[in-house]
N, C-alpha and C positions, 0 to 999 in steps of 0.2 A: 488519570494517570497516561499522561502523554510528552511527546518532545515540548511541545508549546508550555504547556503547564511547569514542567521541569525547568524551563530556561527563564518563565517568568518567575518562579521561586528564586530562581538563582538572582535574579536582579533586582530582586526586594531585599536581599539580604545585603547585595553588596554595593546597593545605592544606585543602581542604574534605572533607566525606562523601560519600563517594561515593553517589550515588542509585542505586536499584534501577531506575527508571523514569523518563522525562524527558516525554514528550507524556501529555496530562492531570495533570500533577503539579500540585498544588496549594502546593507550596513557593516561594516566591518567588524564592528564589537558585537554583533549578532552572530557574524559567522565565526568570529572566534570564540563564543561561548559554545557554538554547534559543534566546533573541531573538540573542545574539550569536555562537554557532554559525550560524544562518540570515543574518545578516549577512556573516559573513566567507566563507560560502560563495558566496552572491551577488557580492562584491566581489572573491573569485578567480576567477570565471568569467568576470568581465568586465575583467580584468587581462591576460588573455592566450588567446592560440587554443589550447587544451589539447587536444592531440589524442584524448581520451577523448570530448571534445563535439563534434568536427567531426563531419559529417554530409554526405552525398550529396542534393540532388535533383535530380529528373530529369522533366520533363514534356513533354507534346506539345503544339505551338503551335495555335493557332487561329489564322484569319486576320484578327487584328485587332491591333492596336496594344499592347491592356492584356490579359496574360495572368493572368488572377484566380485560378487555380487554381497560379500558381508560384511561391508565397511559403507554406513551411509554417507550420503553428500556432506552431512551436516556436523559429522564426527569431528570431535575435537581430543577426546581423553578417554579411556574405559574407566567403570567403577571396579575398583581391583577387588577380585574375589566373584564375580558377578556370571562368569560364564559357565555353562551347561550343557552339556547332550541331553536333552529330554526325552531325547526316544530310549536313549539306556542308563540314564540317571547316573550319569557321571559328569564330577566336577572337572572343567578343563583348567589344568595350570597354565601360567604365564600372565603376562605377556613374557617370552624367553628372550635373552641377550642374543646378538646374532653368534657369541662365542657357543651359548648352548646349544644352539637351534644347530650350527654346524657339527657340533660334537654329536648331537644324536644322528646326523644324517651319516655320519662315518663310523657308526655303529654297525657292525655285522646285524647283531639280534636285533630287531626291531624293539620299542620301547611297548609297554601293555598299558602305561599311563598317557591320556591324551595331554596334548598340550599345545599351544598358539603362539604363533609371532605375527607382528605386521611387519610385513616389506613392501615398500611402495604403495600402491593401492589396493593391494591384495592380502587378507588375511591366510596366514598359513595354518594348517592341522597337520600334527604328528599323531598317531602312525595315519595314514590316507584313511578319511572317515569313509562310513558307507553311506552310499547315495541312496537319498531319501531319508537321512537322519536328520532331525530337528535339533537345530542350535540356536541360544537365547544368549543374550548378556545385556548388560546397562550401561551406559557411556554418557557422556557431558556433550549438550549441543552447543555449536559454535553458536547458533541462534540466541541472542538473548533479548529480541528485539519483535515485535510484531504488528502488522497491520491493524486498526481500530476494529474492534468487535471481534478479532480470533480468539480460539479457544486455546492456542498454547502458541508458542513463540516460531516464527518463521523467518525473522530477518538477522543479517549481521551487524546492523546499524541503522540508525532511524532513516527514514526515507521521506517522510511526510509530516508534516503538524500533529497530527493526530493519531500518530503511531505509537503502540504502548511499549513500555520497558517492563519484562519480566523479573527484574530485580527492582527490589523496594528503591520507590521513588526516592525516597528522604536520603538514602545511600548516594543515589545518584546525583542529588541535590549538594548533598555534603562536601560528596567528593570533587564536584563542580566548582563549588564557591574556594576552595584551598588551591584549586588547581589556574583560579582566574587570580587570586591574589597573589599567587607565587608569580604568574608570569608578568604581573604589573610591577613587579619588584616590592610588594606590600608584604607587611608581616602576615605571614600563614599559619606560623606555629601552631597557635591555639584552635584554630580553625581545622589544622588537620589532627591535633588532637581529639578533637570532638568526633572527625571523621572515624578516626580508628576506633573510639571505643563505642560508637554506634556499628560499624563493623562486627565488631567482636561480638557483640550483643545479640546482631541479627544471625551470625554465624552459630553461636549456641543455640539459638530460639529455632534454628532454621529445620522443618521436617520432625520437629520431635525428637524424643531421646527414649533410649530404653531402659526399662527398671532393673537398677541393681539392688539386690537384696543383700545387704553388707552381712546379714546374720543367718543367711542362707535361706531357702525356701521357707515360706510361712505356709497358712493353711487357706490362704485365700490367694497365694500365688507362688510359684504361675499357676494358673487356671489350671483346674484336673479335667479332664474328659467326662461328659455328662449323657448320662443315658437315661432315654426316657421310659418312662414305665409303661408304655404303649406304644402300638404303632410299628412295632419291628416285629421281624419271623427269624426262627431259628434256622 
């Protein structure tokens, strides 16, 4: 799965000659395909919280409201409801709006419920956290591509022919096909429909799904704690 294989697959489907290289090519058609692939990657990454793009951020609090090291450089958006103070086992509410944050700051009695807001490059926490407390949350990374043989994405776009895409290659291919057809003034309706169906299917399958028991808990689910007969002390 690489930039080159994606562009070659698109070329096959729209009737173009397969290029042997993409990055650095002077061919206007290849450069056009490169731009469309990059656009498709950015749009897909922004469309859904793909499991391959979700990361965990942990940080140790300082005794100030603004935690300047709490936002990673590849941060795009929070996975809602995932921030916790692990030291105190507290769920952190947020992100707060500007109005809610300012209302809290104007209140004489401090809040006993921890909450957060992002302003600029800092993550703000109220009430002021205790220095040394450990916090964690999950977020969606802006990195949807990565260098060859990398174990996780580390690029905001393709920079070499053998760079990997961390969103399904078929989605990147289908998305680039309809974008190319649209750019050339061709009928792209059917291609776009096939693409949308594939994206919806991929979203439904991404990361699995929890089990919902419509009739309530069964004998086998949710799983019950099992205590071994030996190997423990009272």
